[in-house]
C-alpha positions as CSV (number, residue, x, y, z in Angstrom):
1,L,63.2,-52.6,-94.8
2,S,59.8,-51.3,-96.3
3,H,57.1,-49.0,-95.4
4,D,53.2,-50.0,-95.8
5,F,50.9,-46.8,-96.0
6,G,48.0,-49.0,-95.2
7,T,44.3,-48.7,-96.8
8,V,43.4,-45.3,-98.2
9,V,40.2,-44.3,-99.9
10,T,41.0,-43.4,-103.4
11,G,40.9,-39.7,-104.3
12,F,42.4,-39.0,-100.8
13,A,45.9,-38.7,-99.3
14,S,47.6,-40.5,-96.2
15,D,49.4,-38.6,-93.6
16,Q,52.8,-37.8,-94.8
17,Q,55.3,-40.2,-93.4
18,T,58.8,-38.9,-92.7
19,F,61.8,-40.6,-94.2
20,T,65.3,-40.1,-92.7
21,I,68.8,-40.2,-94.6
22,T,71.7,-40.4,-92.4
23,N,75.4,-40.4,-93.7
24,L,76.8,-43.0,-91.7
25,G,80.4,-42.6,-93.3
26,V,83.1,-40.2,-92.6
27,G,82.8,-38.0,-96.0
28,Y,80.4,-35.5,-97.2
29,L,77.4,-37.0,-98.7
30,T,76.1,-34.9,-101.5
31,L,72.4,-35.1,-102.6
32,S,70.1,-33.2,-105.0
33,P,66.3,-33.4,-105.7
34,S,67.0,-35.4,-108.7
35,D,68.9,-37.9,-106.9
36,I,65.8,-38.7,-104.8
37,Q,62.5,-40.1,-106.6
38,I,59.7,-42.6,-106.3
39,T,59.9,-45.1,-109.4
40,G,57.8,-48.1,-110.4
41,E,54.8,-48.7,-112.1
42,N,52.5,-47.1,-109.3
43,A,54.9,-44.3,-108.5
44,A,52.0,-41.7,-109.4
45,N,50.3,-43.3,-106.3
46,F,52.8,-41.6,-103.9
47,I,53.7,-38.1,-103.3
48,L,57.2,-37.1,-102.6
49,T,58.0,-34.1,-100.9
50,N,61.5,-33.8,-101.8
51,L,64.6,-31.5,-100.9
52,S,64.5,-27.8,-101.9
53,G,67.8,-28.2,-103.3
54,T,71.5,-29.8,-103.3
55,I,72.8,-30.5,-100.0
56,S,76.0,-32.0,-98.6
57,I,75.4,-34.1,-95.2
58,G,78.6,-34.5,-93.0
59,A,79.4,-37.5,-91.1
60,S,76.6,-38.6,-88.8
61,E,74.2,-35.9,-90.1
62,S,70.7,-36.6,-91.4
63,V,68.2,-34.9,-93.7
64,T,64.6,-36.0,-93.9
65,I,62.1,-36.2,-96.7
66,N,58.3,-36.7,-96.6
67,I,56.0,-39.3,-98.7
68,S,52.2,-39.8,-98.5
69,F,50.0,-42.5,-100.3
70,A,47.4,-41.2,-102.6
71,P,45.8,-43.8,-104.6
72,Q,43.9,-43.3,-107.8
73,S,42.3,-46.7,-108.2
74,S,41.5,-49.4,-106.0
75,G,43.9,-52.3,-105.2
76,F,47.4,-52.9,-104.0
77,K,50.0,-50.5,-105.2
78,E,53.9,-50.8,-105.0
79,A,56.5,-48.4,-105.8
80,F,60.0,-47.9,-104.4
81,L,61.8,-44.8,-103.1
82,Q,65.0,-44.6,-104.9
83,I,68.1,-42.8,-103.4
84,D,71.1,-42.3,-105.8
85,D,74.2,-41.0,-103.9
86,N,77.8,-40.4,-104.3
87,L,79.2,-43.2,-101.9
88,E,81.3,-44.5,-104.7
89,L,82.9,-40.8,-105.1
90,V,83.2,-40.3,-101.3
91,R,84.6,-43.3,-99.6
92,N,82.6,-44.7,-96.9
93,S,79.8,-42.2,-97.0
94,S,76.3,-43.7,-97.3
95,A,72.4,-42.8,-97.1
96,R,70.8,-45.8,-95.9
97,R,68.0,-47.3,-93.8
98,A,69.0,-51.1,-92.7
99,G,67.6,-53.9,-95.0
100,E,67.4,-51.6,-98.0
101,R,68.2,-53.0,-101.4
102,N,71.2,-51.3,-103.4
103,H,73.6,-51.4,-106.4
104,H,76.1,-49.5,-108.0
105,T,76.0,-47.8,-111.0
106,N,78.3,-45.1,-112.8
107,N,80.5,-44.8,-109.4
108,R,77.2,-43.7,-107.6
109,E,75.1,-46.3,-105.4
110,I,71.3,-46.6,-105.7
111,H,69.4,-47.4,-102.6
112,S,65.8,-48.9,-103.0
113,L,63.1,-48.8,-100.2
114,P,59.8,-50.6,-101.4
115,L,56.7,-48.7,-100.6
116,S,53.3,-49.8,-100.6
117,G,49.4,-49.3,-100.1
118,K,46.1,-50.3,-100.8
119,G,43.8,-48.1,-102.6
120,F,39.9,-48.6,-101.7
121,T,36.9,-47.3,-103.4
122,P,33.9,-47.1,-100.7
123,V,30.6,-48.8,-102.0
124,T,27.7,-46.6,-102.2
125,H,24.5,-47.8,-100.5
126,S,20.8,-46.6,-100.9
127,L,18.7,-45.4,-98.0
128,P,17.4,-46.9,-95.6
129,Y,20.5,-48.6,-94.5
130,Y,21.2,-50.7,-91.2
131,E,24.2,-52.5,-89.9
132,D,24.4,-54.9,-86.9
133,F,27.8,-56.3,-87.6
134,D,26.3,-59.8,-87.6
135,G,28.2,-62.6,-89.0
136,L,31.6,-60.9,-88.6
137,I,34.8,-62.5,-87.3
138,V,36.4,-60.8,-84.3
139,D,38.3,-57.5,-85.3
140,G,36.5,-57.6,-88.6
141,L,34.7,-54.7,-90.5
142,P,31.5,-54.7,-92.8
143,E,32.1,-54.7,-96.4
144,G,32.8,-51.2,-97.3
145,W,33.8,-50.0,-94.0
146,I,37.3,-48.8,-93.2
147,T,39.3,-47.5,-90.2
148,T,42.2,-45.3,-89.8
149,H,43.8,-47.3,-87.1
150,A,43.4,-50.9,-85.8
151,N,41.8,-49.9,-82.7
152,W,38.5,-50.6,-84.1
153,G,37.1,-53.8,-84.7
154,V,34.0,-56.0,-84.0
155,Q,33.8,-58.1,-80.9
156,S,31.3,-60.6,-79.2
157,T,30.0,-58.0,-76.6
158,N,26.8,-56.2,-76.0
159,Y,27.9,-53.2,-73.9
160,A,25.8,-50.7,-76.3
161,G,22.5,-52.6,-75.3
162,E,21.7,-54.7,-78.4
163,A,22.6,-58.1,-79.2
164,A,26.2,-59.2,-79.6
165,P,28.3,-58.6,-82.0
166,E,29.2,-54.7,-81.9
167,M,31.7,-52.4,-83.2
168,V,34.3,-51.6,-80.5
169,F,37.0,-48.8,-79.9
170,D,39.8,-50.3,-78.0
171,W,42.4,-48.1,-76.1
172,N,45.4,-50.3,-76.7
173,P,47.4,-49.7,-78.7
174,V,47.7,-45.9,-77.4
175,V,47.6,-43.4,-80.4
176,D,47.6,-39.8,-80.2
177,D,45.4,-39.1,-83.1
178,Y,41.9,-39.1,-84.6
179,C,40.9,-42.7,-84.8
180,L,37.9,-42.9,-87.6
181,L,35.7,-45.5,-88.3
182,L,34.3,-44.7,-91.9
183,S,30.9,-46.1,-93.0
184,P,30.2,-46.6,-96.8
185,H,28.9,-43.7,-98.8
186,F,25.3,-43.4,-99.3
187,N,23.3,-42.0,-102.0
188,T,21.2,-39.4,-100.6
189,T,19.4,-38.1,-103.8
190,G,15.7,-37.3,-103.0
191,H,16.3,-36.7,-99.4
192,D,16.0,-33.5,-97.6
193,E,16.5,-34.8,-94.2
194,I,18.5,-37.8,-93.0
195,L,18.3,-39.4,-89.5
196,I,21.2,-41.2,-88.1
197,S,20.8,-43.2,-84.9
198,F,23.0,-45.7,-83.1
199,N,23.6,-47.4,-79.7
200,H,26.9,-46.6,-78.0
201,Q,28.5,-47.0,-74.3
202,L,31.2,-44.7,-73.6
203,S,33.7,-46.7,-70.9
204,Y,37.1,-45.3,-69.2
205,I,39.6,-47.9,-68.1
206,S,39.2,-47.1,-64.5
207,G,35.6,-47.0,-64.6
208,N,32.3,-45.7,-66.5
209,Y,31.5,-42.1,-67.6
């Protein structure tokens, strides 16, 4: 098992992801903040919201921690969520998510969950700027554009009134969130006013608005 935070703009942080630690054994699992850490060469790109203090988790009980991805530079980043529990001190206790790597050290067990994400530094464009999405593959994005969800992508349609292709937001998969399409950065030096124009069509699955 692993977790990929996807693409995040450098200098920003992703939404926090919650990770659940469950005691699948019969004894008490004891954890302190020092037992949970992010390790690896790129550990500084991941932000851990740790336990507030030492806790004991009974059989079938759980505790959660949160992690966000905040890339400091462009490129693929990988680190590991490392949990050092007292499994060998309390027989049959464990804190694990299925599929993790683990090994024993000093009568304790270390569980390691791979974390990954990609840092993205937007390209800065000068004005004027024009994008018609021509030459892109289906579901692709122009260079320098990013999305927060996979619902955005180029399609070979022309519902907005111009020539195909066009950028389309699809309702599927259903997402209860803000689904953003982010353009590149623009250098506005020397401009007092900026005009932004685009063609669009808004459709509803059971008919048009």
